N, C-alpha and C positions, 0 to 999 in steps of 0.2 A: 590579470588574466581572466579570472572568473568575474563576470559582470553581474553583481547582485545589488539591486538598487532599491531605494525607498519608493513608496507609492502612496497615493491618497486612497485609503481603504474606505469602502462603504461598510459601516458597522451598525449593529443594533443599538438602540437607546439603552443606556445602562440598566434600566429597570426591566427591560424585555429580553436581555441576552440569554438568560437561563431557559426562557420559554422558546426562543427561536432556535438555538443550537440543536442540531440533530445529527445522528449517525448517518452513514450512507444509506440510501433508500433500500437497497437489497439486503442490508443487514437486519432489517426488521422482519418478523413474521407478518403474515396478512393480518392477524388479530392485533398485533402491536401497532401496525400502521393505522388500522381502523380506529383504535383507541385514541391515538395521538391526534389524528385528523378530526375526530369527533369532539374531543375534550379540550384541545389546545388550538385556538384560532391563530396563534402567533408562530406555530411550528414552521420551520423552513420546509417541512414536507408539503405544506400547502402550495409552495412555489413550484416544487419539482413534480407535484402531482395535481396540476390545475384542474383536471377533470373531476376531482372529488366534489367540487362545488355543485356540479350538475349530475353527480352520480353516473358519470360516463367515463369509459376507458378511452383515452386519447393516445395517439401515436404519431410519429413522424412530424412533418412541418406544422400541422395543426397544434400538436402538443407544444412544440418549441415556441410558437407565437404566444400561446397562452401562459407558458412559463414566464416569458418576457412581460406579459400583462400583469401577472400576479406580483412579479418583482417590482414593477413600476407602482403598483397599488401600495405595496409596503413602504416605498419611498414617499409617495404622496401623503401617506398617513403619518409620516415621520417616525415610523417604526425603524427604518434604516436612515442613517445620516452619514453623509460623506465628509471625511476629514478635510479641513481647509488647507493643509499643507502636507507634502510627502513625509512619510514616517517609516522607520523600521518599527517592528512590533515584537518586543520580547514576549515570549509565550512559554508558560510553564504548565505542565500537567502532572498531577499526583494521582496515579491510578489506584484502583481499589485493592491492588496487591501491594501497595506501598512503593511502587517504582516511581521515580521522579524523572521527568523529561523536561529539558529546557533548551530553547534555541530562539531563532529569529525568523519571523514571517517577513518575506521580502519578495521582490519581483526578480526572477531569473531570466537571463537572456535566451531567447529562442535560437539566436545565432550561435551561442555557446553549445547548444545541443547539436547543431549541425556540425560544428567544428570538432566535437568530441571532447570539449572541456567539461561538459556535463556527460558523465559516462553511464552507460546502461549495461545491464546484465541479463535482461529478458527480451525475448522476441515479442513483437506486437502483431496483432491481427489486422490486416488491411481493412476489412469490412468494418471493424470497430472504430478504426481511425476515421474512416469516411463519415460514419454516423456521428461521431463526436465533433468533427469539424463543422458539420452542418448545424449541430446543436449550438456550438459556441458562437458561430457566426450569427445565428438568429437571436440568441438570448443576450449576447454581448457582455458576459461576465464569467469569471471563475469563482466558485464558492467554496471549493475544498482545495487546500494547498497540496502540491506534490511534495512528498517527503524526500529531502536531499540530505546527504551527510558529507561531512568534510573532516580532514585530519585534525585531531585535537590541537587546539591552539591556546596556550596558556593566557596570552594577552586578551584574546577574545572572551575566554571563559571568565577572566577577572572583570572585564568590562560588563559582560552580561550580568554577572553577580551584583555589580555596583548599580546597574540600571534597574535591577529588580528590588532594590532596597526600599524605595517609597511604597506607599500603599498602591496596590494594583488598580487600574481603571475598571477591570472586570475581575470578579472572584465569584465563581458559581460552581455548585456541585450538581452533577447530573443524576438522573434516576439509576444510572449505571454505576454510581458511586465513584466517579472520577471527578476531581476538582481541577478547574481550569482558572488560570490567571493570565491577564494580558496588560502590558504596559506600552502605550504608544511612545516612541522615541523620536523627537523632532528637533532637539537642540542641535545647532550647527556643528559643534565640536564632536559630539558623539556620532552623529550621522556620518561625518567626514571620516572618522577613524574606522568605523565599522566597514564603510565602503573600501577603504584602503586595505584593510586586513583581508577582505575577500578577494580584492583585486590581485593580491600577492599570491593567492592560491593557484596552483597550476591546474587543478582539476577538483571537481566535486562529483559525488556519485548519487544516482537515483537509488533510493532505498525502496520506495513504494510510489507507484503512479506512472508507470511506463507509458500506458496508453494516453493519459492526460498530457504527458510531456510531448510525445510524438504528435498528438493531435494539435497541441498548441503551436508546435513548430510548423506543421502543415498549414495551419490557419495563418500564421505570420507570412508564410511563403505566398499563399493565395492572395492575401490582402495587399501585400507589396506589389504583386503583379497587377492588381486592380487600381492602385493608387499612383497616378502619374507624378504626384508631388511627394513621393515617399522620401523620408529623410533618415529613417532608422531610429528615430526617437519616439515614434508613435507607440501608444500603449500596447497595440497588438504584437509588438516585437518582444514582449515579455510575458511570463506566466507566473502566477502566484506560487510560492514555495515556502515550506517550513524547513529551515536548515538547522540541524543539530550535529554535535560532534560525534565521531564514530564510536567512542566509548559509551555514548548514551543510548545507542540503539539496543533494542532487545529483540533477538531473533529466535523464533520458535521453529520447530520442524513441522512439516506436513506429513502425516502418516498416510499410508495407502490402503484402500479397501477395494477388493476385487470380487466381482459377483460370481465368477466361475473359474474352475481349474482348467478350462479349455479342453474338456473331454477326458482329462486324466483322472485316474483314481488317486487317492491320497498317497499310496505307497509309490506309485509311478512318479508322482510329482516330487516326492522327497528324494527319490533316486536321481532325478535330473538335477535337483538343487545340489546334491552331494558333489557333483562334478566341480563346482566352484566355491562351495562353502563347507566349513566344518559345522556339523549340525548337532545340537544337543537338545533333547527333550526336557523341558523344565517343568512339565506338568502344569499345575495351577499356579505356580509362582509367577507373579507379575514381572516378567523379565523386561527391563528397560535398558537398551544399549547405552553405554557411557563413553565409547570410543569410536573414532572414525573407522569405517569399514566393518563395524559390528551392527547387526540388524536384529530386531525382534520380529517374530512371526507368531500369529495366533491362528491355529488350524484345528478344526474338529475337537474343540474342547481342551486343547493343550497349547501352552506357550513353548516356543523354540527359540534358541539363540543360534544365529547364523554368523559365522566368522569367515570373512573373505579369505580364500586360499590365494595369497598374493603372488605366489610363484606362477600362477596360471592367468594372471591378469596384468596387462601391460598399461602403464600410465605414461602418457606422452605429453599431456598438457594439464592445465588446471581443471578443465571439464572432466577429463577421465578420472580425476581424483575425487570428484563429488559423489557422495553416497547416493543421491537421487539418480545420477547418471549410471552408476554401477548397477543399481537395482533395475533400471530400465534396460541396460545392455545385456545383463545376464539372466534376468528373470521375466520382466514384463513383456518384452518383445519376443525373445526366442522361445520361451516356455509357455507363457500365458497368451501369446498372440496379440498383445496390445502394442501395435506399431505407432499409433497416434495417441500419445498420452494426454494430449490437450482435448481431444474431441471424442474419444472412444467412450461410449456409455457404460462399459463394463467396469470402469475405474472411477472411484470417488476419493475425495481427499478430506482429511480431518486434521485441523491444526493442533499442534502439541498442547495447547491449553486444555483441550478436551481429554487428554491423557489416554492411556491404554485401556482403561475401563470402558471408555466409549467404543474403542475398537472391539473389545471382547463382547460387549453387549450386542453390537451390530451383527457380529458373526453368529453369536448364539441364537439370535432371533431368526436366522436363516436368510437375512437380507444380503449377506455376503458370504463367500466361500472361505476367504482368507484375508488376513490383515497384516500389514508390515509396519513396524515402528522404526524410526531412524533417529539419529542424533541431529541437533540443529547445525546448520551451516554457519560458519563464523563470518564475521565482517571481513577478515582478510581473504577468505575464500571468495566472497562476493566481489571484492575489489580485484582479485587476480583474474577472475572471469571477465570482468569489465575491461581491465587493462590489456588482456590478450585478445579482445574483440570477440569473445565467445559468448554463448547464450546458455543459461541454465535450462534444464527441463522445466515444464510448467509446474507450479506449486512446489517450488523448492524452499521457499521461505515464507514465514508468516511474521511480519515485522510490526513492532510497536515503537512509537505511539500510533494509535489510530486517531485521526483528527476529526473534529466536528465541522459540519457544513454550516455556513451562515454567520460565523463569528467575525471573520474578515472576508470581504468580497473585493475582487479586483475587476474593474471595468476596463473595457477596451473599445 
């Protein structure tokens, strides 16, 4: 059912991988990017920011073409080497918090995305899809896998464990203090069994990378239309993914920070909240919610606990039960006037790894009027949303592992 296939990855030479691997471009501050681009000639950031060579800011088609050029230069200099035969790639990450993630890098079928075998739980923005399709078509490669998750499978878990017993092809630690390991798997027996196990799965779920998935599907659709000899076996029919078992996902919450009370005084705001929530002033106690439908709020120097009055809120589907949706329907939209939680500039999001001290500091500085803390959404909730064909509000989940660009590259 799920078509997850091996592929011939383009990979860094073993002695260069730690220098090449990079986080996503936007996750660095300007100063961090400058430092890496200045001091590390092998960083993958040189490929995605080709204008640095000329101290020029590039955009659009001009940038995409130069990304392609930088990539080709890395190949010509044998910094990148393409595997001679299709492989699955066992990949393990031990992050600085001691969490261990393990799974398989492979190529997932764009047709499975269309059929709903690859399930999604977030909406995508059409303009972002169009931009990324143009980018992919010009550069001709994926450099960061989409994160997919599948139901725990004891046989696959045992097989992955066995395949990771020899010394890894790559073992490197980043300046972020995460350690990465990679094992190429090309022996016929293992490849065949991994393929069979995935094929028996009725569905897999996108955990992170909805825009990359949708853009890869649109690219496949476009290239199929342009190819009179299309067979369905062309590389553009697939996109690179990192597949890990559901129990291995780590999901954090996204807390909400709002710049204004929408013209309300503090007391008026609390009165309106009281209609749907039982409110308790916790003073300076760092109140962090621990149950669904419980929220933390920091307002005017005090923490508050907000407990949903369930008798006044109707739950009809999996979306209604999400805390991010409850906060949107009962507070953000009707009271604070934030109808478009994706694009309204009055709301910002802080992932749960920053904790509530970050929220408190931001409000105390006067940058925001109020902050809300939530409990993380569970994997089961995420799956329910996807299975019911619903979409979560923006920034509902912050999911680890976060993958590095440039460790495995998929060409099409």
